C-alpha positions as CSV (number, residue, x, y, z in Angstrom):
1,X,84.1,94.7,107.7
2,X,82.1,93.3,104.8
3,X,79.3,95.0,102.9
4,X,78.7,94.2,99.1
5,X,79.9,91.1,97.3
6,X,79.4,89.8,93.8
7,X,80.2,86.2,92.7
8,X,80.4,84.7,89.3
9,X,79.4,81.2,88.3
10,X,80.2,79.3,85.0
11,X,76.6,78.3,84.5
12,X,73.8,79.3,82.2
13,X,70.1,79.7,82.8
14,X,68.0,77.4,80.8
15,X,66.0,78.9,77.8
16,X,62.9,78.8,79.9
17,X,64.6,80.5,82.8
18,X,65.9,83.2,80.5
19,X,62.4,84.2,79.6
20,X,62.3,86.0,83.0
21,X,65.4,88.0,82.2
22,X,65.8,91.3,80.3
23,X,68.3,91.3,77.5
24,X,70.5,94.1,76.2
25,X,73.3,94.5,73.7
26,X,76.8,95.2,75.0
27,X,80.3,95.4,73.6
28,X,82.9,93.5,75.6
29,X,86.7,94.4,75.6
30,X,87.3,92.2,72.5
31,X,85.0,94.6,70.5
32,X,82.5,92.0,69.3
33,X,78.9,93.0,70.0
34,X,77.1,90.5,72.2
35,X,74.2,90.1,74.5
36,X,73.8,90.2,78.3
37,X,70.8,89.5,80.4
38,X,69.9,91.1,83.8
39,X,67.3,90.9,86.5
40,X,66.8,92.4,89.9
41,X,65.3,90.5,92.7
42,X,64.0,91.7,96.1
43,X,63.5,89.0,98.8
44,X,62.5,90.1,102.3
45,X,64.0,93.6,101.6
46,X,67.3,92.2,100.3
47,X,68.2,93.2,96.7
48,X,70.0,90.7,94.5
49,X,71.4,92.0,91.2
50,X,71.7,89.2,88.7
51,X,73.6,89.4,85.4
52,X,74.2,86.7,82.8
53,X,76.8,86.8,80.0
54,X,76.3,84.0,77.4
55,X,79.3,82.4,75.7
56,X,80.7,84.4,72.8
57,X,83.8,84.0,70.5
58,X,86.0,86.1,72.8
59,X,84.7,84.5,76.1
60,X,83.7,80.9,75.5
61,X,82.4,80.2,79.1
62,X,79.1,81.5,80.4
63,X,79.1,83.8,83.4
64,X,76.2,84.2,85.8
65,X,76.9,86.9,88.4
66,X,75.0,87.6,91.5
67,X,75.6,90.7,93.7
68,X,74.1,91.4,97.2
69,X,74.9,92.7,100.6
70,X,75.5,90.1,103.3
71,X,75.0,92.9,105.9
72,X,71.5,93.7,104.6
73,X,70.7,90.0,104.4
74,X,71.6,89.5,108.1
75,X,70.7,92.8,109.7
76,X,68.0,94.3,107.5
77,X,70.3,97.1,106.3
78,X,74.0,97.7,105.9
79,X,74.4,100.2,108.7
80,X,75.8,97.4,110.8
81,X,78.4,95.3,109.0
82,X,79.4,91.6,108.9
83,X,82.3,91.6,111.3
84,X,82.6,88.0,112.4
85,X,83.8,85.0,110.4
86,X,80.8,82.9,111.3
87,X,78.5,85.6,109.9
88,X,79.9,85.0,106.4
89,X,78.8,81.4,106.4
90,X,75.5,82.4,107.9
91,X,74.9,84.8,105.1
92,X,75.9,82.1,102.5
93,X,73.4,79.7,103.9
94,X,70.6,82.3,104.1
95,X,71.3,83.5,100.5
96,X,71.2,79.9,99.2
97,X,67.9,79.4,101.0
98,X,66.4,82.5,99.4
99,X,67.8,81.9,95.9
100,X,66.7,78.3,95.8
101,X,63.1,79.5,95.8
102,X,63.5,81.5,92.6
103,X,62.7,79.3,89.6
104,X,64.6,81.4,87.0
105,X,68.0,81.3,88.7
106,X,70.2,78.3,88.0
107,X,71.0,76.1,91.0
108,X,74.1,77.5,92.6
109,X,75.9,77.6,95.9
110,X,76.6,81.3,96.5
111,X,79.6,80.4,98.6
112,X,81.4,78.7,95.7
113,X,81.2,81.6,93.1
114,X,84.4,83.3,92.1
115,X,84.5,86.7,93.7
116,X,84.1,89.6,91.3
117,X,83.4,92.4,93.8
118,X,84.3,92.8,97.5
119,X,83.6,95.9,99.7
120,X,85.8,96.0,102.8
121,X,84.1,98.5,105.1
122,X,84.5,100.0,108.5
123,X,82.5,102.4,110.7
124,X,84.7,105.0,112.5
125,X,82.8,106.5,115.5
126,X,83.9,110.1,115.4
127,X,80.7,111.8,116.7
128,X,79.9,115.3,115.6
129,X,83.2,115.7,113.8
130,X,82.3,113.6,110.7
131,X,82.5,116.5,108.3
132,X,85.7,117.8,109.8
133,X,87.3,114.5,108.8
134,X,85.8,114.6,105.4
135,X,87.0,118.2,104.7
136,X,90.5,117.2,105.9
137,X,90.5,114.0,103.7
138,X,89.4,116.0,100.6
139,X,92.6,118.1,101.0
140,X,94.7,114.9,100.3
141,X,94.3,115.4,96.6
142,X,97.2,113.4,95.3
143,X,98.1,111.3,98.3
144,X,96.7,108.1,97.0
145,X,98.9,106.9,94.0
146,X,97.0,106.0,90.8
147,X,93.7,107.1,92.2
148,X,91.6,110.1,91.4
149,X,90.4,112.2,94.3
150,X,86.8,113.5,93.9
151,X,83.8,114.4,96.0
152,X,81.2,111.7,96.6
153,X,77.4,112.1,96.7
154,X,76.8,111.2,100.3
155,X,78.9,114.0,101.8
156,X,82.2,112.2,101.3
157,X,85.5,111.9,99.4
158,X,86.5,109.2,97.1
159,X,89.9,107.9,95.9
160,X,88.8,106.3,92.6
161,X,90.2,103.8,90.1
162,X,88.5,101.3,87.9
163,X,89.8,98.3,89.9
164,X,89.8,99.6,93.5
165,X,88.1,102.6,95.0
166,X,88.3,103.9,98.6
167,X,85.5,106.1,99.9
168,X,85.0,108.0,103.2
169,X,81.5,109.3,103.8
170,X,78.9,110.4,106.4
171,X,76.9,107.2,107.2
172,X,74.0,109.3,108.5
173,X,73.8,111.2,105.3
174,X,73.4,108.0,103.3
175,X,71.1,106.1,105.6
176,X,69.1,108.8,107.4
177,X,68.7,106.7,110.5
178,X,69.7,107.7,114.1
179,X,71.8,104.5,114.4
180,X,74.2,106.0,111.8
181,X,74.9,109.2,113.6
182,X,78.5,110.1,114.2
183,X,80.0,107.4,112.0
184,X,82.5,108.1,109.3
185,X,82.4,105.1,107.0
186,X,85.5,103.9,105.3
187,X,84.9,101.6,102.3
188,X,87.3,100.0,99.9
189,X,85.5,98.5,96.9
190,X,87.5,96.0,94.9
191,X,86.3,94.9,91.5
192,X,87.4,92.3,88.9
193,X,88.2,88.7,89.6
194,X,91.9,89.1,88.7
195,X,92.3,92.1,90.9
196,X,90.7,90.4,93.9
197,X,92.7,87.2,93.3
198,X,96.0,89.2,93.2
199,X,95.2,91.2,96.3
200,X,94.2,88.0,98.2
201,X,97.1,86.0,96.9
202,X,94.9,83.1,95.9
203,X,93.6,81.8,92.5
204,X,89.8,82.0,92.0
205,X,88.9,83.0,95.6
206,X,85.3,82.4,96.7
207,X,83.1,84.0,99.3
208,X,83.8,81.0,101.6
209,X,87.5,81.8,101.4
210,X,87.0,85.5,102.4
211,X,88.5,86.3,105.8
212,X,87.6,89.1,108.2
213,X,91.3,89.7,109.1
214,X,92.1,90.1,105.4
215,X,89.4,92.7,105.1
216,X,90.8,94.5,108.1
217,X,94.3,94.4,106.7
218,X,93.0,95.9,103.4
219,X,91.4,98.8,105.3
220,X,94.6,99.3,107.4
221,X,96.8,99.5,104.3
222,X,94.6,102.2,102.8
223,X,95.1,104.3,106.0
224,X,98.8,103.6,105.7
225,X,99.0,104.8,102.0
226,X,97.2,108.0,103.1
227,X,99.6,108.4,106.0
228,X,96.6,108.5,108.4
229,X,97.5,105.5,110.5
230,X,98.7,106.5,114.0
231,X,98.6,110.2,112.9
232,X,96.7,113.1,114.3
233,X,95.0,115.4,111.9
234,X,96.2,118.6,113.5
235,X,95.3,122.3,113.4
236,X,98.2,124.6,112.5
237,X,99.4,125.3,116.1
238,X,99.4,121.7,117.1
239,X,101.2,120.5,114.0
240,X,104.0,123.1,114.6
241,X,104.3,122.2,118.2
242,X,104.6,118.4,117.6
243,X,107.1,118.9,114.8
244,X,109.3,121.2,116.8
245,X,109.1,118.9,119.8
246,X,110.1,115.9,117.7
247,X,112.8,117.5,115.4
248,X,113.9,120.8,117.0
249,X,113.1,124.3,115.9
250,X,115.0,124.5,112.5
251,X,113.9,121.1,111.1
252,X,110.4,121.4,112.6
253,X,109.8,124.8,111.1
254,X,111.0,123.6,107.6
255,X,108.7,120.6,107.8
256,X,105.8,122.8,109.0
257,X,106.3,125.1,106.0
258,X,106.1,122.1,103.7
259,X,103.0,120.9,105.4
260,X,101.3,124.3,105.1
261,X,102.3,124.3,101.4
262,X,100.7,120.9,100.9
263,X,97.3,122.3,101.9
264,X,97.2,124.4,98.8
265,X,99.5,122.6,96.3
266,X,99.6,119.0,95.4
267,X,102.9,117.1,95.1
268,X,102.4,117.0,91.3
269,X,102.2,120.8,91.3
270,X,105.3,121.1,93.5
271,X,107.2,118.8,91.1
272,X,106.1,120.9,88.1
273,X,108.1,123.8,89.6
274,X,111.2,121.8,90.4
275,X,110.6,119.8,93.6
276,X,112.1,116.3,93.6
277,X,109.6,113.5,94.1
278,X,112.0,111.4,96.4
279,X,112.6,114.5,98.6
280,X,108.8,115.1,98.9
281,X,108.3,111.4,99.8
282,X,111.0,111.7,102.5
283,X,109.4,114.8,104.0
284,X,106.0,113.0,104.0
285,X,107.5,110.1,105.9
286,X,109.3,112.3,108.3
287,X,106.1,114.2,109.2
288,X,104.1,111.0,109.5
289,X,106.8,109.5,111.8
290,X,106.1,112.4,114.2
291,X,102.5,111.3,114.4
292,X,101.2,114.1,112.2
293,X,98.9,113.5,109.2
294,X,99.6,115.2,105.9
295,X,96.3,117.2,106.0
296,X,94.9,119.7,108.5
297,X,91.8,120.7,110.2
298,X,90.8,124.3,111.1
299,X,89.5,123.2,114.5
300,X,90.9,121.2,117.4
301,X,93.0,118.2,116.1
302,X,91.2,115.0,115.0
303,X,92.2,111.7,116.5
304,X,93.9,109.1,114.3
305,X,91.7,106.6,112.4
306,X,92.3,103.0,113.2
307,X,90.8,99.6,112.3
308,X,89.8,97.1,115.0
309,X,88.5,93.6,114.3
310,X,85.1,93.0,116.0
311,X,85.3,96.4,117.5
312,X,82.2,98.1,116.0
313,X,78.7,97.7,117.5
314,X,76.3,100.1,115.9
315,X,73.3,99.2,118.0
316,X,75.1,99.9,121.2
317,X,76.7,103.0,120.0
318,X,80.3,101.9,120.9
319,X,83.5,101.2,119.0
């Protein structure tokens, strides 16, 4: 459920500690040029990315940010994910132990930093059909509001925005290890303290506040927005059969025609030639209510994607 996190602390390294950091100029949103410092740390194969923003006229408080993967910290890589609440505290304690040995990092408790990045992640076991899912997902070009659909480097598809991005990709393609075979990874990366606080419904949330069930709900909501929850990604024959069985011949055929059109035209394109947005949204819902996804596969239908808390065990090959 959890992969990468980044936490921010209102502390500054001492001048002696900063001698070990690399400085660079940057221009914050207020337009006044300032400095930031960065350093990368590798402890027992775990990477910690450290960034320090000194106080400046637009931002009077110092910010020291540390980013790492709790999964890699606990398991040696992030093929397997943090999926139990107790593992979050375990990762906090281990990270604190490691960071306390680094003389140039200010004394902090990694569990008390304000969350700046959270990656909610899930491994869907789909076997040899990983790329069938990816091809079908890429057809959903405008199905995620306010996000841009684009290909992703590890044989995947990404629904992108500056604040929150959801990605589906082939876990094997990224990690090149047999344990990753057959897994379609779903990853929702949330960035920005205000964005995360708003989504969590809590001011200044910390890593200790993070809950596995909230991460699961975040992933489920993404599937709902894409109309993929409880919906089969059908081939043409199966989608027509389901729609006719659900709504009768006349309505089923009309909905099927719309579904076929969606495979080559986005809703934005349909609206540009006169379609009404509310009508399209109604058709989308009606199709989804029949258990049919708004995208298709050329082969045998693909089973619905679903999220289960504590349901994924990479090492055992089950889900």
